[in-house]
MMTF fields as JSON, N, C-alpha, C and O atoms, coordinates in Angstrom:
{
  "mmtfVersion": "1.0.0",
  "mmtfProducer": "UNKNOWN",
  "numBonds": 379,
  "numAtoms": 380,
  "numGroups": 95,
  "numChains": 1,
  "numModels": 1,
  "chainsPerModel": [1],
  "groupsPerChain": [95],
  "chainIdList": ["A"],
  "bondAtomList": [4, 2, 8, 6, 12, 10, 16, 14, 20, 18, 24, 22, 28, 26, 32, 30, 36, 34, 40, 38, 44, 42, 48, 46, 52, 50, 56, 54, 60, 58, 64, 62, 68, 66, 72, 70, 76, 74, 80, 78, 84, 82, 88, 86, 92, 90, 96, 94, 100, 98, 104, 102, 108, 106, 112, 110, 116, 114, 120, 118, 124, 122, 128, 126, 132, 130, 136, 134, 140, 138, 144, 142, 148, 146, 152, 150, 156, 154, 160, 158, 164, 162, 168, 166, 172, 170, 176, 174, 180, 178, 184, 182, 188, 186, 192, 190, 196, 194, 200, 198, 204, 202, 208, 206, 212, 210, 216, 214, 220, 218, 224, 222, 228, 226, 232, 230, 236, 234, 240, 238, 244, 242, 248, 246, 252, 250, 256, 254, 260, 258, 264, 262, 268, 266, 272, 270, 276, 274, 280, 278, 284, 282, 288, 286, 292, 290, 296, 294, 300, 298, 304, 302, 308, 306, 312, 310, 316, 314, 320, 318, 324, 322, 328, 326, 332, 330, 336, 334, 340, 338, 344, 342, 348, 346, 352, 350, 356, 354, 360, 358, 364, 362, 368, 366, 372, 370, 376, 374],
  "bondOrderList": [1, 1, 1, 1, 1, 1, 1, 1, 1, 1, 1, 1, 1, 1, 1, 1, 1, 1, 1, 1, 1, 1, 1, 1, 1, 1, 1, 1, 1, 1, 1, 1, 1, 1, 1, 1, 1, 1, 1, 1, 1, 1, 1, 1, 1, 1, 1, 1, 1, 1, 1, 1, 1, 1, 1, 1, 1, 1, 1, 1, 1, 1, 1, 1, 1, 1, 1, 1, 1, 1, 1, 1, 1, 1, 1, 1, 1, 1, 1, 1, 1, 1, 1, 1, 1, 1, 1, 1, 1, 1, 1, 1, 1, 1],
  "groupList": [{"groupName": "MET", "atomNameList": ["N", "CA", "C", "O"], "elementList": ["N", "C", "C", "O"], "formalChargeList": [0, 0, 0, 0], "bondAtomList": [1, 0, 2, 1, 3, 2], "bondOrderList": [1, 1, 2], "singleLetterCode": "M", "chemCompType": "L-PEPTIDE LINKING"}, {"groupName": "ASP", "atomNameList": ["N", "CA", "C", "O"], "elementList": ["N", "C", "C", "O"], "formalChargeList": [0, 0, 0, 0], "bondAtomList": [1, 0, 2, 1, 3, 2], "bondOrderList": [1, 1, 2], "singleLetterCode": "D", "chemCompType": "L-PEPTIDE LINKING"}, {"groupName": "HIS", "atomNameList": ["N", "CA", "C", "O"], "elementList": ["N", "C", "C", "O"], "formalChargeList": [0, 0, 0, 0], "bondAtomList": [1, 0, 2, 1, 3, 2], "bondOrderList": [1, 1, 2], "singleLetterCode": "H", "chemCompType": "L-PEPTIDE LINKING"}, {"groupName": "LEU", "atomNameList": ["N", "CA", "C", "O"], "elementList": ["N", "C", "C", "O"], "formalChargeList": [0, 0, 0, 0], "bondAtomList": [1, 0, 2, 1, 3, 2], "bondOrderList": [1, 1, 2], "singleLetterCode": "L", "chemCompType": "L-PEPTIDE LINKING"}, {"groupName": "VAL", "atomNameList": ["N", "CA", "C", "O"], "elementList": ["N", "C", "C", "O"], "formalChargeList": [0, 0, 0, 0], "bondAtomList": [1, 0, 2, 1, 3, 2], "bondOrderList": [1, 1, 2], "singleLetterCode": "V", "chemCompType": "L-PEPTIDE LINKING"}, {"groupName": "CYS", "atomNameList": ["N", "CA", "C", "O"], "elementList": ["N", "C", "C", "O"], "formalChargeList": [0, 0, 0, 0], "bondAtomList": [1, 0, 2, 1, 3, 2], "bondOrderList": [1, 1, 2], "singleLetterCode": "C", "chemCompType": "L-PEPTIDE LINKING"}, {"groupName": "PRO", "atomNameList": ["N", "CA", "C", "O"], "elementList": ["N", "C", "C", "O"], "formalChargeList": [0, 0, 0, 0], "bondAtomList": [1, 0, 2, 1, 3, 2], "bondOrderList": [1, 1, 2], "singleLetterCode": "P", "chemCompType": "L-PEPTIDE LINKING"}, {"groupName": "GLU", "atomNameList": ["N", "CA", "C", "O"], "elementList": ["N", "C", "C", "O"], "formalChargeList": [0, 0, 0, 0], "bondAtomList": [1, 0, 2, 1, 3, 2], "bondOrderList": [1, 1, 2], "singleLetterCode": "E", "chemCompType": "L-PEPTIDE LINKING"}, {"groupName": "GLY", "atomNameList": ["N", "CA", "C", "O"], "elementList": ["N", "C", "C", "O"], "formalChargeList": [0, 0, 0, 0], "bondAtomList": [1, 0, 2, 1, 3, 2], "bondOrderList": [1, 1, 2], "singleLetterCode": "G", "chemCompType": "PEPTIDE LINKING"}, {"groupName": "TYR", "atomNameList": ["N", "CA", "C", "O"], "elementList": ["N", "C", "C", "O"], "formalChargeList": [0, 0, 0, 0], "bondAtomList": [1, 0, 2, 1, 3, 2], "bondOrderList": [1, 1, 2], "singleLetterCode": "Y", "chemCompType": "L-PEPTIDE LINKING"}, {"groupName": "TRP", "atomNameList": ["N", "CA", "C", "O"], "elementList": ["N", "C", "C", "O"], "formalChargeList": [0, 0, 0, 0], "bondAtomList": [1, 0, 2, 1, 3, 2], "bondOrderList": [1, 1, 2], "singleLetterCode": "W", "chemCompType": "L-PEPTIDE LINKING"}, {"groupName": "ASN", "atomNameList": ["N", "CA", "C", "O"], "elementList": ["N", "C", "C", "O"], "formalChargeList": [0, 0, 0, 0], "bondAtomList": [1, 0, 2, 1, 3, 2], "bondOrderList": [1, 1, 2], "singleLetterCode": "N", "chemCompType": "L-PEPTIDE LINKING"}, {"groupName": "ALA", "atomNameList": ["N", "CA", "C", "O"], "elementList": ["N", "C", "C", "O"], "formalChargeList": [0, 0, 0, 0], "bondAtomList": [1, 0, 2, 1, 3, 2], "bondOrderList": [1, 1, 2], "singleLetterCode": "A", "chemCompType": "L-PEPTIDE LINKING"}, {"groupName": "SER", "atomNameList": ["N", "CA", "C", "O"], "elementList": ["N", "C", "C", "O"], "formalChargeList": [0, 0, 0, 0], "bondAtomList": [1, 0, 2, 1, 3, 2], "bondOrderList": [1, 1, 2], "singleLetterCode": "S", "chemCompType": "L-PEPTIDE LINKING"}, {"groupName": "ILE", "atomNameList": ["N", "CA", "C", "O"], "elementList": ["N", "C", "C", "O"], "formalChargeList": [0, 0, 0, 0], "bondAtomList": [1, 0, 2, 1, 3, 2], "bondOrderList": [1, 1, 2], "singleLetterCode": "I", "chemCompType": "L-PEPTIDE LINKING"}, {"groupName": "LYS", "atomNameList": ["N", "CA", "C", "O"], "elementList": ["N", "C", "C", "O"], "formalChargeList": [0, 0, 0, 0], "bondAtomList": [1, 0, 2, 1, 3, 2], "bondOrderList": [1, 1, 2], "singleLetterCode": "K", "chemCompType": "L-PEPTIDE LINKING"}, {"groupName": "GLN", "atomNameList": ["N", "CA", "C", "O"], "elementList": ["N", "C", "C", "O"], "formalChargeList": [0, 0, 0, 0], "bondAtomList": [1, 0, 2, 1, 3, 2], "bondOrderList": [1, 1, 2], "singleLetterCode": "Q", "chemCompType": "L-PEPTIDE LINKING"}, {"groupName": "THR", "atomNameList": ["N", "CA", "C", "O"], "elementList": ["N", "C", "C", "O"], "formalChargeList": [0, 0, 0, 0], "bondAtomList": [1, 0, 2, 1, 3, 2], "bondOrderList": [1, 1, 2], "singleLetterCode": "T", "chemCompType": "L-PEPTIDE LINKING"}, {"groupName": "ARG", "atomNameList": ["N", "CA", "C", "O"], "elementList": ["N", "C", "C", "O"], "formalChargeList": [0, 0, 0, 0], "bondAtomList": [1, 0, 2, 1, 3, 2], "bondOrderList": [1, 1, 2], "singleLetterCode": "R", "chemCompType": "L-PEPTIDE LINKING"}, {"groupName": "PHE", "atomNameList": ["N", "CA", "C", "O"], "elementList": ["N", "C", "C", "O"], "formalChargeList": [0, 0, 0, 0], "bondAtomList": [1, 0, 2, 1, 3, 2], "bondOrderList": [1, 1, 2], "singleLetterCode": "F", "chemCompType": "L-PEPTIDE LINKING"}],
  "groupTypeList": [0, 1, 2, 3, 0, 4, 5, 6, 7, 5, 8, 9, 7, 10, 11, 6, 1, 7, 4, 7, 12, 7, 7, 13, 13, 7, 14, 14, 15, 1, 13, 11, 8, 11, 7, 3, 16, 1, 8, 1, 17, 4, 4, 4, 14, 15, 1, 3, 6, 4, 15, 8, 12, 6, 15, 6, 14, 15, 12, 8, 17, 15, 4, 15, 11, 14, 18, 3, 17, 1, 8, 1, 2, 11, 14, 1, 5, 15, 14, 1, 8, 19, 8, 13, 0, 12, 3, 15, 13, 7, 19, 4, 18, 15, 12],
  "groupIdList": [1, 2, 3, 4, 5, 6, 7, 8, 9, 10, 11, 12, 13, 14, 15, 16, 17, 18, 19, 20, 21, 22, 23, 24, 25, 26, 27, 28, 29, 30, 31, 32, 33, 34, 35, 36, 37, 38, 39, 40, 41, 42, 43, 44, 45, 46, 47, 48, 49, 50, 51, 52, 53, 54, 55, 56, 57, 58, 59, 60, 61, 62, 63, 64, 65, 66, 67, 68, 69, 70, 71, 72, 73, 74, 75, 76, 77, 78, 79, 80, 81, 82, 83, 84, 85, 86, 87, 88, 89, 90, 91, 92, 93, 94, 95],
  "secStructList": [7, 6, 6, 7, 3, 3, 7, 6, 6, 6, 7, 7, 3, 3, 7, 2, 2, 2, 2, 2, 2, 2, 2, 1, 7, 7, 7, 7, 5, 7, 6, 6, 1, 7, 5, 7, 7, 6, 6, 7, 7, 3, 3, 7, 7, 1, 7, 5, 7, 7, 6, 6, 1, 1, 1, 7, 5, 7, 6, 6, 7, 3, 3, 7, 1, 7, 3, 3, 7, 1, 1, 1, 1, 7, 3, 3, 3, 3, 7, 6, 6, 1, 7, 3, 3, 3, 3, 7, 4, 4, 4, 7, 7, 5, 7],
  "xCoordList": [274.977, 275.298, 275.432, 274.312, 275.7, 275.652, 274.868, 275.421, 273.331, 272.485, 271.453, 270.597, 271.767, 270.774, 271.038, 272.209, 270.204, 270.478, 270.371, 269.761, 271.016, 270.654, 270.538, 271.349, 269.568, 269.542, 270.295, 270.134, 271.564, 272.494, 271.795, 272.527, 270.346, 269.854, 269.032, 268.937, 268.478, 267.577, 267.724, 267.085, 268.528, 269.275, 267.985, 268.175, 267.063, 266.412, 266.834, 267.321, 266.615, 267.118, 266.316, 265.273, 266.504, 265.527, 266.516, 267.741, 265.765, 266.042, 265.969, 264.753, 266.435, 266.244, 265.278, 264.347, 265.848, 265.015, 263.618, 263.045, 263.094, 261.262, 261.046, 260.074, 261.703, 261.068, 260.664, 259.557, 261.826, 261.599, 260.329, 259.532, 260.427, 259.228, 257.269, 256.184, 257.583, 256.517, 255.998, 254.851, 257.204, 256.695, 256.061, 255.032, 256.874, 256.334, 255.028, 254.479, 254.661, 253.221, 252.44, 252.319, 251.621, 251.238, 249.747, 249.483, 248.504, 247.398, 246.757, 247.283, 245.655, 245.114, 243.659, 243.101, 243.006, 241.313, 240.473, 240.849, 239.398, 238.639, 237.71, 238.064, 236.42, 236.028, 235.379, 235.363, 234.793, 234.175, 235.367, 234.932, 236.381, 237.468, 237.682, 238.371, 237.285, 237.409, 239.264, 240.041, 239.481, 241.11, 240.847, 240.397, 241.406, 241.4, 242.652, 243.72, 242.572, 243.599, 243.387, 242.258, 244.401, 244.736, 243.413, 242.906, 242.73, 241.831, 240.753, 239.996, 240.426, 239.128, 238.171, 238.517, 236.82, 236.142, 235.565, 235.284, 235.431, 234.688, 233.599, 232.995, 233.362, 232.442, 232.365, 231.824, 232.667, 232.968, 231.469, 230.307, 232.088, 231.177, 230.682, 229.834, 231.716, 230.718, 231.415, 232.507, 230.497, 230.821, 232.548, 232.775, 233.336, 234.723, 235.045, 235.159, 235.149, 235.62, 236.765, 237.554, 237.179, 238.133, 238.903, 238.305, 240.305, 240.711, 240.74, 241.236, 240.103, 240.096, 239.003, 238.822, 238.28, 237.063, 235.694, 235.698, 234.472, 233.773, 232.16, 231.047, 232.476, 231.577, 232.773, 233.838, 232.157, 232.859, 232.417, 231.223, 233.121, 233.006, 232.002, 232.244, 230.731, 229.432, 229.76, 230.538, 229.027, 228.706, 227.874, 226.685, 228.636, 227.631, 228.649, 228.46, 229.507, 230.19, 231.078, 231.778, 230.966, 231.83, 233.069, 233.095, 234.378, 235.634, 236.177, 236.825, 236.165, 236.608, 238.128, 238.827, 238.571, 239.721, 241.099, 241.717, 241.388, 241.886, 243.273, 243.294, 244.402, 245.671, 246.212, 246.176, 246.798, 247.169, 248.363, 249.276, 248.526, 250.268, 250.217, 249.26, 251.62, 252.32, 251.807, 251.789, 251.223, 251.267, 250.185, 249.368, 249.938, 248.512, 247.083, 246.058, 247.515, 246.531, 247.045, 247.877, 246.322, 246.797, 245.978, 246.03, 245.267, 244.466, 244.587, 244.332, 245.01, 245.36, 243.995, 243.502, 243.554, 242.099, 242.005, 242.614, 241.081, 240.554, 238.977, 238.213, 238.714, 237.14, 236.401, 236.794, 235.54, 234.911, 234.556, 233.694, 234.888, 234.545, 235.41, 235.242, 236.588, 237.483, 238.354, 238.621, 239.266, 240.352, 240.778, 240.086, 242.337, 242.955, 243.188, 243.648, 242.68, 243.023, 243.544, 243.761, 243.663, 244.323, 243.355, 242.743, 242.952, 241.906, 242.783, 243.716, 241.725, 242.184, 241.381, 240.195, 241.664, 240.766, 239.843, 239.187, 239.684, 238.757, 237.737, 236.577, 238.064, 236.578, 235.842, 235.0, 236.001, 235.685, 235.219, 235.666, 234.358, 234.115, 234.033, 233.534, 234.391, 234.266, 233.094, 232.102, 232.885, 231.272, 231.018, 229.947],
  "yCoordList": [72.682, 72.311, 70.544, 70.372, 69.943, 68.534, 68.076, 68.222, 67.349, 67.105, 68.127, 68.041, 69.235, 70.149, 71.366, 71.571, 72.023, 73.43, 74.262, 74.035, 75.569, 77.165, 78.079, 78.215, 78.795, 80.279, 80.947, 81.133, 81.603, 82.398, 83.936, 84.807, 84.22, 85.522, 85.909, 86.949, 84.675, 84.533, 83.088, 82.808, 82.377, 81.34, 80.283, 79.43, 80.08, 79.273, 77.863, 77.748, 76.416, 75.047, 74.336, 74.447, 73.28, 72.365, 71.161, 71.24, 70.089, 68.694, 68.759, 68.672, 68.845, 68.454, 67.159, 67.074, 66.37, 64.968, 65.192, 64.811, 65.933, 66.297, 66.947, 66.647, 67.898, 68.969, 68.143, 68.308, 66.85, 66.572, 65.44, 65.352, 64.748, 63.784, 64.539, 63.959, 65.805, 66.957, 67.343, 67.698, 67.187, 68.021, 66.584, 66.763, 64.958, 64.433, 63.755, 62.875, 64.17, 63.745, 64.556, 65.382, 64.987, 65.751, 65.287, 64.122, 66.339, 65.65, 65.524, 66.062, 64.819, 64.746, 64.838, 64.225, 65.504, 65.873, 65.34, 65.093, 65.358, 64.773, 66.387, 67.414, 66.293, 67.435, 68.531, 69.72, 67.955, 68.133, 68.753, 69.381, 68.664, 69.032, 67.783, 67.941, 66.761, 65.887, 65.512, 66.041, 64.416, 64.12, 62.433, 61.569, 62.359, 60.87, 60.189, 60.802, 58.903, 57.884, 56.498, 56.112, 55.82, 54.518, 53.769, 54.216, 52.907, 52.227, 52.193, 51.223, 53.993, 54.464, 54.157, 53.932, 54.101, 53.969, 55.417, 56.238, 55.553, 56.661, 56.695, 55.658, 57.763, 57.762, 58.665, 59.763, 58.454, 59.501, 60.623, 60.415, 61.741, 62.554, 63.499, 64.353, 62.799, 63.084, 62.216, 61.653, 62.241, 61.097, 61.528, 62.586, 60.766, 60.707, 59.461, 58.244, 60.538, 59.543, 58.948, 59.488, 57.664, 57.051, 56.714, 56.217, 56.978, 56.987, 55.139, 54.26, 54.998, 53.529, 52.547, 51.338, 53.611, 52.571, 53.21, 54.415, 52.297, 52.941, 53.65, 53.993, 53.645, 54.507, 54.883, 54.327, 56.084, 56.564, 56.185, 55.904, 56.115, 55.959, 56.905, 58.11, 56.315, 56.842, 57.544, 57.05, 58.924, 59.433, 58.593, 58.283, 58.333, 57.649, 56.226, 55.466, 56.049, 54.579, 54.766, 55.759, 53.643, 53.401, 52.909, 51.897, 53.188, 52.843, 52.33, 53.197, 51.243, 51.015, 50.711, 50.471, 50.717, 50.173, 51.054, 50.443, 52.364, 53.36, 53.244, 52.97, 53.59, 53.922, 55.135, 55.531, 56.019, 57.198, 57.521, 56.982, 58.646, 58.377, 59.814, 60.252, 60.465, 61.261, 61.533, 60.542, 62.796, 63.24, 63.755, 63.898, 64.198, 64.933, 64.042, 64.409, 62.665, 61.591, 60.88, 59.986, 61.443, 61.053, 59.673, 59.2, 59.405, 57.546, 56.856, 57.125, 55.637, 54.069, 53.571, 53.879, 52.781, 51.781, 51.096, 51.236, 50.211, 49.132, 49.5, 49.635, 49.615, 49.697, 48.765, 48.627, 48.116, 47.031, 47.147, 48.015, 46.6, 46.784, 47.66, 48.061, 48.021, 49.129, 48.687, 49.826, 47.886, 47.409, 48.856, 49.793, 48.612, 49.81, 50.819, 50.851, 51.869, 53.22, 54.068, 53.683, 55.325, 56.624, 57.328, 57.466, 58.016, 59.276, 60.101, 59.871, 61.767, 62.902, 63.072, 63.144, 63.167, 63.783, 64.711, 65.02, 65.153, 66.559, 65.773, 66.055, 64.407, 64.083, 63.123, 62.47, 62.798, 61.978, 62.671, 63.768, 62.066, 62.403, 61.25, 60.222, 61.227, 60.31, 59.294, 59.936, 58.207, 57.452, 57.306, 56.803],
  "zCoordList": [-17.735, -16.532, -16.301, -15.821, -16.312, -16.336, -17.266, -18.356, -17.403, -18.33, -18.753, -19.635, -17.818, -18.028, -19.107, -19.426, -19.569, -20.541, -19.703, -18.658, -20.008, -19.315, -20.175, -21.09, -20.013, -20.619, -19.997, -18.791, -20.868, -20.481, -20.136, -19.667, -20.393, -19.941, -18.67, -18.019, -18.572, -17.106, -16.297, -15.283, -16.838, -15.62, -15.72, -14.854, -16.258, -16.63, -17.106, -18.231, -16.033, -16.571, -16.733, -16.089, -17.702, -18.329, -18.637, -18.728, -18.771, -19.292, -20.744, -20.916, -21.767, -23.137, -23.639, -24.439, -22.922, -22.492, -22.848, -23.87, -21.762, -21.805, -22.683, -23.376, -22.971, -24.067, -25.145, -25.656, -25.734, -26.713, -26.911, -27.845, -25.881, -25.303, -25.013, -25.059, -24.772, -24.582, -26.056, -26.328, -27.06, -28.114, -29.09, -29.742, -29.123, -29.633, -29.224, -29.886, -28.261, -27.834, -28.322, -27.417, -29.421, -29.647, -29.505, -29.803, -28.956, -28.893, -30.354, -31.328, -30.426, -31.52, -31.422, -30.512, -32.221, -31.369, -32.992, -34.138, -32.373, -33.572, -33.763, -33.184, -34.75, -35.161, -34.351, -34.673, -33.161, -32.024, -30.988, -30.023, -31.076, -29.807, -28.972, -27.964, -29.179, -27.99, -28.29, -29.084, -27.3, -27.688, -27.964, -27.212, -29.588, -29.42, -28.951, -28.98, -28.504, -28.347, -28.98, -29.284, -29.156, -29.58, -29.353, -28.324, -29.845, -29.834, -29.738, -29.693, -29.668, -30.025, -30.946, -32.106, -30.566, -31.757, -31.952, -31.079, -33.673, -33.955, -35.085, -35.359, -35.686, -36.368, -37.931, -37.794, -38.868, -39.842, -39.898, -39.548, -40.452, -40.313, -41.806, -42.062, -42.519, -44.128, -45.114, -45.033, -46.097, -47.263, -47.848, -48.436, -47.626, -48.069, -49.038, -48.892, -50.287, -51.637, -51.478, -50.703, -52.169, -52.285, -53.538, -54.492, -53.591, -54.807, -55.185, -54.48, -56.384, -57.052, -56.449, -56.598, -55.643, -54.93, -55.823, -56.073, -56.311, -57.038, -55.782, -56.181, -54.871, -53.463, -52.525, -52.261, -52.113, -51.012, -49.741, -49.645, -48.747, -47.312, -46.718, -46.658, -46.22, -46.049, -44.728, -43.911, -44.518, -43.285, -42.099, -42.186, -41.128, -40.155, -39.938, -38.988, -40.744, -40.821, -39.587, -39.386, -38.739, -37.778, -37.734, -38.433, -37.131, -37.056, -35.888, -35.303, -35.312, -34.308, -34.104, -35.088, -33.034, -32.945, -33.889, -34.761, -33.583, -34.771, -33.639, -32.439, -34.631, -34.539, -34.675, -35.84, -33.756, -34.272, -34.386, -33.76, -35.381, -36.043, -36.877, -37.515, -36.672, -37.163, -38.293, -39.024, -38.919, -40.342, -40.536, -39.626, -41.982, -42.545, -42.12, -41.546, -42.69, -41.957, -41.052, -41.203, -39.591, -38.764, -37.886, -36.75, -39.102, -38.193, -38.82, -39.994, -38.508, -39.338, -38.713, -37.628, -39.621, -39.208, -40.286, -41.347, -39.929, -41.031, -41.112, -40.156, -42.334, -42.464, -43.12, -44.278, -42.846, -43.506, -44.825, -44.961, -45.884, -47.413, -48.09, -49.241, -47.142, -47.95, -47.205, -46.824, -46.466, -45.733, -45.025, -44.626, -45.045, -44.265, -45.121, -46.262, -44.171, -44.746, -43.448, -42.3, -44.026, -43.466, -43.527, -44.586, -42.246, -42.195, -41.3, -40.531, -41.942, -40.897, -39.962, -40.284, -38.815, -37.728, -37.844, -36.85, -38.732, -38.663, -39.226, -38.925, -40.341, -40.652, -39.817, -40.433, -38.119, -37.523, -36.35, -36.012, -35.75, -34.084, -33.096, -33.554, -31.939, -31.173, -30.945, -30.598, -30.997, -30.582, -29.42, -29.081]
}
């Protein structure tokens, strides 16, 4: 019907554009279950080894101004002494 989709069994109507917008806005949470947003400051909760670097990112390292992305490593950030990194949200907590 027009721009709406209709279920033939129950008659439920929905706008497919709204469903796509809801699915694409996945909520990303830290290790404690707090919702993360772009620009937040987070703290690394465990030592993280970095390929090609002689030392790991230490637990307690504060990371400012994060950017959320899609994928397995869903946080893009810059860490002093390491440069641009991609982190998993399960290894950080909101500061």
